[in-house]
SENU-517919 format. One record per atom (N, C-alpha, C): atom name; x, y, z; residue number from 0; residue in one letter. Coordinates in steps of 0.001 Angstrom, whole numbers. Layout:
SENU-517919
CA|X|Y|Z|NUM|A
...
***
This chain:
SENU-517919
N|105511|114707|103408|0|M
CA|106426|113668|102953|0|M
C|107357|114281|101893|0|M
N|108627|114034|102045|1|S
CA|109577|114575|101079|1|S
C|109460|113813|99759|1|S
N|109949|114450|98722|2|R
CA|109893|113808|97406|2|R
C|110721|112532|97394|2|R
N|111863|112547|98103|3|F
CA|112701|111356|98157|3|F
C|111970|110198|98830|3|F
N|111279|110494|99925|4|S
CA|110529|109445|100635|4|S
C|109425|108882|99758|4|S
N|108758|109751|99031|5|A
CA|107689|109299|98140|5|A
C|108261|108400|97055|5|A
N|109406|108776|96506|6|L
CA|110040|107964|95473|6|L
C|110480|106617|96040|6|L
N|111064|106635|97228|7|A
CA|111503|105389|97868|7|A
C|110317|104461|98116|7|A
N|109199|105016|98570|8|N
CA|108001|104202|98809|8|N
C|107474|103612|97517|8|N
N|107486|104405|96453|9|L
CA|107014|103918|95152|9|L
C|107906|102789|94659|9|L
N|109218|102965|94769|10|L
CA|110135|101907|94339|10|L
C|109928|100645|95162|10|L
N|109766|100807|96460|11|E
CA|109549|99653|97338|11|E
C|108270|98913|96941|11|E
N|107229|99654|96649|12|E
CA|105965|99045|96218|12|E
C|106161|98283|94907|12|E
N|106928|98864|93990|13|N
CA|107186|98189|92712|13|N
C|107945|96886|92917|13|N
N|108931|96892|93811|14|F
CA|109653|95657|94114|14|F
C|108696|94609|94679|14|F
N|107807|95028|95577|15|E
CA|106851|94096|96182|15|E
C|105909|93502|95141|15|E
N|105410|94327|94235|16|I
CA|104503|93850|93191|16|I
C|105171|92748|92378|16|I
N|106468|92904|92146|17|L
CA|107206|91923|91351|17|L
C|107760|90769|92192|17|L
N|107439|90767|93482|18|G
CA|107894|89689|94351|18|G
C|109391|89716|94591|18|G
N|109974|90901|94630|19|C
CA|111414|91068|94801|19|C
C|111697|91883|96052|19|C
N|112958|91861|96442|20|S
CA|113404|92751|97515|20|S
C|114207|93873|96876|20|S
N|114353|94960|97589|21|K
CA|115075|96103|97028|21|K
C|116554|95818|96852|21|K
N|117031|94702|97396|22|D
CA|118436|94308|97238|22|D
C|118666|93433|96007|22|D
N|117593|93027|95338|23|D
CA|117732|92171|94161|23|D
C|118324|92955|92995|23|D
N|119041|92246|92138|24|D
CA|119619|92888|90964|24|D
C|118601|92912|89828|24|D
N|118973|93597|88755|25|F
CA|118043|93762|87643|25|F
C|117678|92424|87002|25|F
N|118620|91507|86929|26|A
CA|118335|90199|86325|26|A
C|117228|89469|87091|26|A
N|117272|89548|88412|27|T
CA|116246|88905|89242|27|T
C|114897|89589|89057|27|T
N|114913|90904|89059|28|V
CA|113678|91672|88860|28|V
C|113074|91340|87501|28|V
N|113912|91297|86471|29|R
CA|113430|91001|85115|29|R
C|112850|89586|85039|29|R
N|113518|88635|85661|30|Q
CA|113032|87245|85647|30|Q
C|111674|87139|86347|30|Q
N|111533|87794|87491|31|N
CA|110241|87778|88190|31|N
C|109168|88452|87348|31|N
N|109528|89568|86710|32|Y
CA|108570|90260|85837|32|Y
C|108097|89329|84722|32|Y
N|109028|88680|84058|33|L
CA|108659|87800|82945|33|L
C|107778|86642|83414|33|L
N|108094|86089|84560|34|S
CA|107281|84989|85102|34|S
C|105861|85455|85411|34|S
N|105751|86597|86097|35|L
CA|104428|87120|86448|35|L
C|103646|87560|85212|35|L
N|104329|88188|84264|36|A
CA|103660|88622|83037|36|A
C|103117|87418|82282|36|A
N|103855|86333|82291|37|N
CA|103403|85116|81632|37|N
C|102159|84543|82312|37|N
N|102136|84588|83631|38|I
CA|100996|84058|84386|38|I
C|99742|84895|84161|38|I
N|99876|86218|84215|39|Y
CA|98706|87102|84201|39|Y
C|98385|87705|82835|39|Y
N|99126|87347|81804|40|H
CA|98874|87935|80483|40|H
C|97431|87655|80057|40|H
N|96727|88689|79595|41|P
CA|95307|88539|79235|41|P
C|95032|87456|78190|41|P
N|95948|87235|77279|42|D
CA|95728|86219|76243|42|D
C|95615|84809|76820|42|D
N|96193|84571|77976|43|R
CA|96146|83248|78590|43|R
C|94812|82971|79277|43|R
N|93980|83995|79457|44|H
CA|92764|83836|80256|44|H
C|91497|84206|79489|44|H
N|91571|84154|78186|45|S
CA|90423|84547|77368|45|S
C|89246|83585|77509|45|S
N|89491|82381|77991|46|N
CA|88404|81408|78140|46|N
C|87801|81413|79546|46|N
N|88257|82323|80406|47|K
CA|87738|82396|81770|47|K
C|86654|83461|81863|47|K
N|86027|83523|83010|48|S
CA|84939|84484|83198|48|S
C|85439|85914|83049|48|S
N|84515|86804|82739|49|I
CA|84839|88226|82567|49|I
C|85461|88785|83842|49|I
N|84949|88396|84997|50|A
CA|85477|88892|86273|50|A
C|86939|88504|86444|50|A
N|87263|87253|86139|51|I
CA|88650|86794|86253|51|I
C|89517|87494|85217|51|I
N|89011|87646|84007|52|Q
CA|89761|88343|82964|52|Q
C|90097|89770|83396|52|Q
N|89126|90453|83971|53|E
CA|89350|91832|84412|53|E
C|90341|91890|85570|53|E
N|90219|90966|86510|54|E
CA|91141|90925|87654|54|E
C|92573|90669|87187|54|E
N|92750|89707|86300|55|Y
CA|94080|89378|85802|55|Y
C|94634|90499|84923|55|Y
N|93778|91147|84154|56|A
CA|94231|92272|83332|56|A
C|94736|93402|84223|56|A
N|94052|93637|85332|57|K
CA|94483|94675|86277|57|K
C|95832|94303|86888|57|K
N|95983|93045|87292|58|K
CA|97256|92591|87854|58|K
C|98366|92707|86820|58|K
N|98056|92340|85583|59|F
CA|99042|92420|84501|59|F
C|99502|93863|84304|59|F
N|98574|94802|84316|60|K
CA|98920|96221|84164|60|K
C|99767|96697|85327|60|K
N|99453|96265|86540|61|N
CA|100250|96636|87713|61|N
C|101666|96079|87610|61|N
N|101784|94864|87130|62|I
CA|103089|94226|86960|62|I
C|103913|94990|85923|62|I
N|103284|95315|84807|63|Q
CA|103975|96083|83766|63|Q
C|104410|97447|84283|63|Q
N|103530|98101|84976|64|S
CA|103818|99434|85509|64|S
C|104973|99383|86518|64|S
N|104965|98371|87376|65|A
CA|106035|98222|88365|65|A
C|107380|98004|87683|65|A
N|107388|97164|86686|66|Y
CA|108636|96888|85959|66|Y
C|109144|98139|85243|66|Y
N|108242|98823|84564|67|E
CA|108633|100050|83852|67|E
C|109105|101120|84831|67|E
N|108557|101124|86037|68|G
CA|108973|102077|87045|68|G
C|110349|101771|87622|68|G
N|110741|100508|87610|69|L
CA|112037|100126|88152|69|L
C|113172|100171|87129|69|L
N|112859|100071|85859|70|K
CA|113917|100083|84847|70|K
C|114797|101328|84930|70|K
N|114229|102529|85055|71|P
CA|115101|103717|85164|71|P
C|115969|103693|86424|71|P
N|115455|103130|87497|72|Y
CA|116224|103009|88745|72|Y
C|117501|102215|88500|72|Y
N|117379|101091|87815|73|F
CA|118547|100266|87535|73|F
C|119457|100928|86500|73|F
N|118879|101610|85542|74|K
CA|119678|102316|84540|74|K
C|120494|103419|85217|74|K
N|119895|104150|86146|75|N
CA|120619|105199|86867|75|N
C|121737|104599|87706|75|N
N|121494|103451|88332|76|Q
CA|122547|102781|89110|76|Q
C|123711|102394|88196|76|Q
N|123375|101854|87040|77|E
CA|124400|101441|86077|77|E
C|125233|102642|85652|77|E
N|124579|103760|85351|78|N
CA|125295|104968|84942|78|N
C|126171|105491|86066|78|N
N|125671|105442|87294|79|F
CA|126431|105914|88449|79|F
C|127690|105079|88642|79|F
N|127576|103758|88505|80|V
CA|128721|102871|88673|80|V
C|129740|103113|87565|80|V
N|129278|103338|86342|81|M
CA|130174|103563|85212|81|M
C|130936|104883|85381|81|M
N|130282|105903|85921|82|V
CA|130917|107197|86102|82|V
C|131884|107169|87282|82|V
N|131463|106475|88369|83|G
CA|132230|106451|89609|83|G
C|133372|105558|89550|83|G
***
């Protein structure tokens, strides 16, 4: 697998985790991230069972990781448009 294909697959997975399509703009991605982060934030589930807390904490980390992985993608697009 080429490095480009691996990167494209990773980006696609990040969009899916955030419930977005690869055609969505940064504002949409950010809004979905904030909504999901609010739902799965560990502080909201401290009164639930340990199993649920761990599951939601894992989802929260995946959501954060996906968002952080997509931010540079949008920043690079912005820079490309500004230069071009």
